[in-house]
C-alpha positions as CSV (number, residue, x, y, z in Angstrom):
1,M,-79.3,-86.0,26.1
2,D,-80.2,-82.6,24.6
3,V,-81.5,-79.6,26.5
4,I,-85.1,-78.7,25.8
5,K,-84.9,-75.0,24.8
6,V,-88.1,-73.0,25.4
7,K,-89.1,-69.7,23.9
8,A,-91.8,-67.3,24.9
9,N,-93.9,-68.4,21.9
10,S,-93.3,-72.1,22.4
11,R,-96.5,-74.2,22.6
12,T,-96.9,-75.5,26.1
13,A,-98.5,-78.8,25.0
14,A,-95.6,-79.5,22.6
15,V,-93.0,-78.7,25.3
16,A,-94.9,-80.8,27.8
17,G,-94.9,-83.7,25.4
18,A,-91.2,-83.3,24.9
19,I,-90.5,-83.3,28.6
20,A,-92.7,-86.4,29.1
21,G,-91.0,-88.2,26.3
22,V,-87.5,-87.4,27.5
23,M,-88.4,-88.4,31.1
24,R,-89.8,-91.8,29.9
25,E,-86.8,-92.5,27.8
26,H,-83.9,-91.1,29.9
27,K,-85.4,-90.6,33.4
28,H,-84.0,-87.1,33.4
29,A,-84.7,-83.9,31.5
30,V,-83.2,-80.4,31.3
31,I,-85.2,-77.4,30.2
32,Q,-83.6,-74.0,29.4
33,A,-85.4,-70.7,29.1
34,I,-84.2,-67.1,28.7
35,G,-86.7,-64.3,29.6
36,A,-89.9,-64.1,31.6
37,G,-92.1,-65.3,28.8
38,A,-90.0,-68.4,28.2
39,V,-89.8,-69.2,31.9
40,N,-93.6,-68.9,32.1
41,Q,-94.1,-71.3,29.2
42,S,-91.6,-73.7,30.7
43,V,-93.4,-73.8,34.1
44,K,-96.8,-74.3,32.4
45,A,-95.4,-77.1,30.3
46,L,-94.0,-78.7,33.5
47,V,-97.4,-78.7,35.0
48,L,-98.9,-80.4,32.0
49,A,-96.0,-82.9,31.8
50,K,-96.5,-83.7,35.5
51,G,-100.1,-84.8,34.6
52,Y,-99.0,-86.8,31.6
53,L,-96.3,-88.7,33.6
54,A,-98.6,-89.2,36.6
55,E,-100.8,-91.4,34.3
56,D,-97.8,-93.6,33.9
57,G,-97.0,-93.6,37.7
58,I,-94.0,-91.3,37.3
59,I,-93.9,-88.5,39.8
60,I,-91.4,-85.7,39.0
61,V,-89.6,-82.9,40.8
62,C,-88.0,-79.8,39.3
63,I,-84.7,-78.2,40.4
64,P,-84.3,-74.6,39.2
65,E,-81.1,-72.8,38.8
66,F,-79.5,-69.9,37.0
67,V,-76.9,-70.6,34.3
68,D,-74.8,-68.4,32.0
69,V,-75.1,-69.3,28.3
70,E,-73.4,-67.8,25.3
71,I,-75.5,-66.7,22.4
72,D,-74.0,-64.9,19.4
73,G,-70.9,-64.1,21.4
74,K,-72.9,-62.6,24.3
75,V,-73.3,-64.1,27.7
76,R,-76.9,-64.3,28.8
77,T,-78.5,-65.6,32.0
78,A,-80.9,-68.5,31.6
79,V,-83.1,-70.4,33.9
80,K,-82.3,-74.1,33.9
81,L,-84.9,-76.5,35.1
82,T,-83.7,-80.0,35.9
83,V,-86.5,-82.5,36.0
84,E,-86.0,-85.8,37.8
85,P,-88.2,-88.6,39.1
86,R,-89.1,-88.4,42.8
């Protein structure tokens, strides 16, 4: 399963749809965001996805953590949001 990577300019509805789709298919999703704007978009998308999935009777929880990722040879700290069914 791929990581859903979110940017500050990502459309929340599109990210929410991706989260919901991955949850329906794999029962587990991982979102990664670097920077305040990207984390903001990720959290808003999670709220939307929660509503989409609730219509299907799927209740989700989110487990946040910091992770180090390498981008262009530099190590950056990202927020990783693991989404699982409750």
